[in-house]
matplotlib code that plots the C-alpha trace (Angstrom):
import matplotlib.pyplot as plt

x = [-112.6, -112.8, -115.7, -118.8, -121.9, -125.2, -128.7, -128.2, -128.2, -127.0, -124.7, -121.8, -123.9, -125.1, -122.5, -124.3, -127.0, -130.0, -132.2, -133.5, -131.3, -130.9, -131.2, -134.8, -135.9, -138.1, -140.5, -141.4, -143.7, -142.5, -143.2, -140.7, -138.0, -137.6, -138.1, -135.7, -132.9, -134.0, -131.4, -133.5, -131.9, -128.4, -125.5, -122.3, -119.7, -115.8, -113.6, -111.3, -109.4, -109.8, -111.1, -112.9, -115.2, -116.3, -118.9, -119.6, -122.3, -124.3, -128.0, -129.9, -132.6, -133.3, -136.5, -138.5, -141.5, -144.4, -144.6, -141.1, -138.4, -135.2, -133.1, -134.6, -135.5, -132.4, -130.6, -127.3, -127.6, -124.2, -123.7, -121.2, -120.0, -120.3, -122.9, -125.9, -124.1, -124.6, -125.3, -126.2, -123.4, -125.1, -126.8, -125.4, -128.5, -128.8, -130.0, -133.0, -132.9, -129.0, -128.4, -124.5, -123.6, -121.2, -120.9, -118.2, -118.2, -115.7, -115.0, -113.7, -110.5, -107.9, -109.4, -110.5, -114.6, -116.7, -119.0, -122.3, -123.8, -127.6, -128.4, -131.4, -134.8, -136.1, -133.8, -131.1, -127.5, -125.1, -121.8, -120.7, -117.3, -116.0, -112.7, -111.1, -107.8, -105.0, -102.6, -105.5, -106.1, -108.8, -110.0, -112.9, -115.9, -117.0, -119.5, -123.0, -124.2, -127.1, -124.9, -127.6, -129.8, -133.4, -135.6, -138.7, -141.2, -143.5, -144.9, -143.8, -144.1, -141.5, -139.7, -139.1, -141.7, -142.2, -139.0, -137.2, -133.8, -133.0, -132.1, -135.4, -137.5, -138.9, -136.5, -133.5, -134.3, -135.1, -131.9, -130.0, -131.4, -130.8, -127.4, -128.6, -127.8, -130.8, -132.2, -135.3, -137.8, -140.3, -141.7, -143.7, -147.2, -145.8, -145.6, -148.4, -147.6, -146.3, -145.3, -142.6, -141.3, -141.5, -139.8, -136.5, -136.8, -137.2, -133.8, -132.0, -130.0, -131.8, -132.5, -136.2, -138.4, -141.5, -144.0, -145.4, -147.5, -151.1, -151.2, -150.2, -153.0, -155.7, -158.4, -159.4, -160.0, -156.3, -154.7, -156.8, -155.6, -152.1, -150.9, -151.1, -149.7, -146.9, -145.9, -146.3, -143.4, -140.8, -142.1, -141.5, -138.4, -136.9, -138.8, -137.0, -137.2, -139.0, -141.4, -143.3, -146.9, -147.7, -150.8, -151.2, -150.4, -152.7, -155.9, -158.0, -159.0, -161.1, -161.3, -163.7, -162.1, -158.8, -160.4, -161.1, -157.6, -156.4, -158.1, -156.9, -153.4, -154.0, -155.9, -152.2, -150.6, -153.7, -153.5, -149.9, -150.1, -152.2, -149.8, -147.6, -145.2, -143.6, -141.8, -144.6, -145.7, -148.6, -148.3, -151.8, -151.1, -153.7, -151.1, -148.2, -149.4, -150.0, -152.9, -152.1, -152.0, -152.6, -153.0, -149.9, -148.2, -148.3, -147.7, -150.9, -153.2, -151.0, -147.3, -145.7, -143.3, -140.5, -143.0, -144.9, -142.0, -140.4, -144.0, -144.0, -140.2, -140.8, -143.9, -141.8, -138.5, -139.3, -141.4, -138.3, -136.0, -137.6, -138.4, -134.5, -133.9, -131.5, -130.6]
y = [-172.2, -169.0, -168.2, -168.9, -170.4, -170.2, -170.9, -174.5, -176.9, -179.6, -178.2, -180.8, -183.7, -182.5, -180.8, -178.4, -175.8, -177.5, -176.3, -179.9, -182.8, -184.8, -188.1, -186.9, -185.3, -188.6, -188.4, -184.9, -183.8, -183.0, -179.3, -179.5, -181.6, -179.0, -175.8, -177.0, -176.4, -172.7, -170.5, -168.4, -167.5, -168.9, -166.4, -166.2, -164.3, -163.6, -160.1, -158.7, -155.7, -156.0, -152.7, -155.2, -158.1, -159.8, -162.5, -165.3, -167.5, -170.4, -170.7, -173.8, -171.7, -169.0, -168.5, -165.8, -164.8, -162.3, -161.0, -160.8, -159.1, -160.7, -159.3, -160.9, -164.4, -164.8, -161.9, -162.1, -158.8, -157.4, -155.9, -154.5, -154.2, -156.2, -157.1, -154.9, -152.2, -153.7, -151.5, -152.2, -152.2, -153.6, -156.4, -158.5, -159.9, -161.8, -160.3, -162.2, -165.7, -166.0, -168.6, -167.7, -164.5, -162.3, -158.4, -156.4, -154.2, -151.6, -148.4, -148.8, -147.8, -151.0, -151.7, -154.6, -155.3, -157.8, -158.8, -160.6, -162.0, -163.1, -165.7, -165.8, -166.2, -168.7, -169.9, -172.6, -171.9, -174.4, -172.8, -169.5, -168.0, -165.1, -162.8, -160.5, -158.2, -160.1, -160.1, -158.8, -160.8, -162.9, -163.7, -165.2, -162.9, -162.1, -164.6, -163.0, -161.9, -164.8, -167.5, -170.5, -169.4, -168.2, -171.0, -169.7, -172.4, -171.4, -170.3, -168.2, -164.9, -166.7, -167.6, -164.0, -164.0, -160.8, -159.1, -156.6, -158.2, -160.7, -158.8, -157.1, -160.2, -160.0, -162.9, -160.8, -157.8, -158.7, -161.1, -158.3, -156.2, -158.4, -159.9, -163.4, -166.2, -168.0, -170.6, -169.9, -173.1, -171.4, -173.4, -171.5, -173.2, -176.4, -175.4, -177.9, -178.5, -182.1, -184.4, -185.4, -181.4, -181.1, -184.3, -182.9, -178.8, -180.3, -181.8, -178.6, -176.5, -173.0, -170.2, -169.8, -170.7, -168.7, -171.3, -168.9, -171.4, -170.3, -169.3, -172.7, -174.5, -175.7, -174.3, -174.0, -177.8, -179.0, -175.9, -177.8, -180.6, -180.0, -176.6, -178.1, -181.2, -179.5, -177.4, -180.3, -182.1, -179.1, -178.6, -182.3, -182.3, -178.6, -177.7, -174.3, -173.2, -170.0, -170.4, -167.8, -168.4, -166.0, -165.8, -164.4, -160.9, -160.5, -160.5, -158.3, -160.4, -162.7, -161.5, -163.9, -166.8, -165.2, -164.7, -168.6, -169.2, -166.9, -168.3, -172.2, -170.7, -168.8, -171.3, -173.5, -170.4, -170.4, -174.2, -173.8, -171.2, -173.2, -176.1, -173.4, -173.0, -169.6, -170.1, -169.0, -166.1, -164.7, -162.4, -161.5, -161.1, -158.6, -156.6, -156.6, -154.4, -151.1, -149.3, -146.7, -147.7, -151.3, -152.1, -150.7, -153.6, -156.3, -157.0, -158.9, -158.4, -161.4, -161.4, -158.3, -156.0, -153.9, -152.0, -155.2, -157.1, -153.4, -153.6, -157.3, -157.1, -153.9, -155.7, -159.3, -157.7, -156.7, -160.0, -161.9, -159.9, -160.5, -164.3, -164.7, -162.1, -159.9, -155.8]
z = [34.8, 34.5, 33.0, 35.2, 33.2, 35.4, 34.4, 33.7, 36.9, 35.1, 32.6, 33.9, 33.5, 30.1, 28.6, 26.6, 27.1, 28.5, 31.0, 32.5, 32.6, 29.9, 31.1, 32.4, 29.5, 28.5, 31.5, 29.8, 27.1, 23.6, 24.5, 27.3, 25.7, 22.7, 25.2, 27.5, 24.8, 24.6, 26.8, 28.5, 32.4, 30.7, 31.9, 31.0, 33.7, 33.9, 34.6, 31.9, 31.6, 27.7, 26.0, 23.4, 23.4, 20.5, 20.8, 17.9, 18.2, 16.5, 17.0, 16.8, 15.0, 12.4, 13.2, 14.4, 16.1, 14.6, 18.5, 20.2, 18.9, 17.5, 19.7, 22.5, 21.4, 19.9, 21.0, 23.9, 25.9, 27.1, 31.1, 32.5, 36.2, 39.3, 42.2, 42.3, 39.7, 36.9, 33.6, 30.0, 27.3, 24.2, 22.2, 19.9, 17.9, 14.3, 11.1, 9.6, 9.3, 10.5, 12.6, 13.0, 14.0, 15.8, 17.4, 18.4, 21.5, 21.7, 23.4, 26.7, 28.5, 29.6, 33.3, 35.2, 34.8, 35.0, 32.1, 32.1, 29.0, 29.1, 26.8, 24.2, 25.4, 23.1, 21.1, 21.7, 21.7, 20.1, 20.7, 22.0, 21.8, 23.2, 22.2, 23.8, 22.8, 22.9, 26.0, 28.0, 31.4, 32.3, 36.0, 37.5, 38.5, 41.7, 43.5, 43.8, 46.7, 46.9, 45.4, 45.8, 42.7, 42.6, 40.8, 38.4, 37.3, 35.0, 31.8, 28.4, 30.9, 33.0, 30.1, 29.1, 26.5, 24.9, 26.5, 23.3, 25.0, 27.6, 30.5, 30.6, 31.1, 34.7, 36.3, 35.3, 36.1, 39.8, 40.1, 39.3, 41.9, 44.2, 42.6, 43.0, 40.7, 39.0, 37.3, 34.7, 33.9, 32.5, 29.6, 27.0, 26.9, 28.9, 32.0, 33.5, 37.1, 36.1, 39.5, 37.4, 37.3, 40.9, 41.6, 39.4, 41.0, 44.1, 43.9, 43.2, 45.8, 46.0, 47.8, 47.1, 44.5, 42.6, 41.3, 38.9, 36.3, 36.6, 32.9, 31.4, 33.6, 30.7, 33.3, 37.3, 37.6, 36.6, 38.5, 41.3, 40.7, 40.7, 42.2, 46.0, 45.0, 43.3, 46.1, 48.3, 46.7, 46.7, 50.2, 51.8, 49.9, 51.3, 54.6, 55.0, 51.6, 50.8, 48.1, 46.2, 44.8, 41.9, 40.0, 36.0, 35.5, 32.2, 34.4, 32.7, 29.6, 31.6, 35.2, 36.7, 35.3, 36.5, 39.9, 40.3, 39.2, 41.6, 44.6, 44.0, 44.2, 47.3, 49.0, 48.6, 50.5, 53.0, 53.4, 54.0, 56.6, 58.2, 58.3, 60.5, 57.0, 57.9, 54.3, 51.6, 50.2, 47.9, 45.0, 43.5, 39.4, 39.2, 40.7, 38.8, 36.0, 38.3, 38.0, 35.8, 31.5, 32.4, 29.2, 27.9, 29.2, 26.8, 23.3, 22.6, 25.6, 27.4, 26.8, 28.6, 27.0, 28.8, 30.5, 31.8, 32.9, 34.7, 36.9, 37.2, 38.9, 41.0, 42.7, 42.5, 44.2, 47.6, 48.2, 47.0, 49.0, 52.1, 51.3, 51.1, 54.1, 52.9, 53.2]

ax = plt.figure().add_subplot(projection="3d")
ax.plot(x, y, z, "-o")
ax.set_aspect("equal")
plt.show()
């Protein structure tokens, strides 16, 4: 169809907004089975000359979180423009306790433009309807510069907690700068580096894989048991795939333990290099919040706010750009 839906690799099997293959959900923890229905990373794109856009949405939950704005957890971000020139136009967001809401965006000229709608980061979408001015043209959007998605796997931070709106998650910021398609497999509190997850991810077509689950490994020993194993499953299936290892950004709270965790991740990277792997990259989480005012980068000492996500994106972008080798 004309509407391009991305962020749901199994969309045509599932016929719904689930981030994992519905037929594989039974293999995973209760947490992942629930969070797979959060639409983090989901996007709809289309082109139209309509001067007005209406959105009507039904969410699966009306709940709020204490530390994340409703606009980010349950809102829809609207961007206009194509390629690397997408710019923010507005956010559709529910009122308190609302599962169904709608929004109208107007004030534009009648000319062809591309629309990108980013779906809620921490809620499920049962239905999403888009309305245009009668008589408007509707066409496919242009292809992404990087059509095969960059796939991110990790914690609540990867999922987008606690961006003030969906487009401000670091994953979206980076992929907008690269004009890349994306799949977000961030599972808040539940990314434990399970072999089943690695096997599932290994089946995906992707242009790069970002492995960012440090945060959810219960302890250093768990990370040691799972990290290299997880990577090796992916690597065996896709020998040339660029893989980026990232350690946790909220380093300062417990620097001694976090340094040990980082070392485990760094060891996976070094071990790959020693095996003559030319497609691995390492990002030190301690650098992600920058040098100055690091304590202003989170809402609770852990989850990034918009400043934190912007700084993360600025550090991760050049590594991904190099990995996918585009100018």
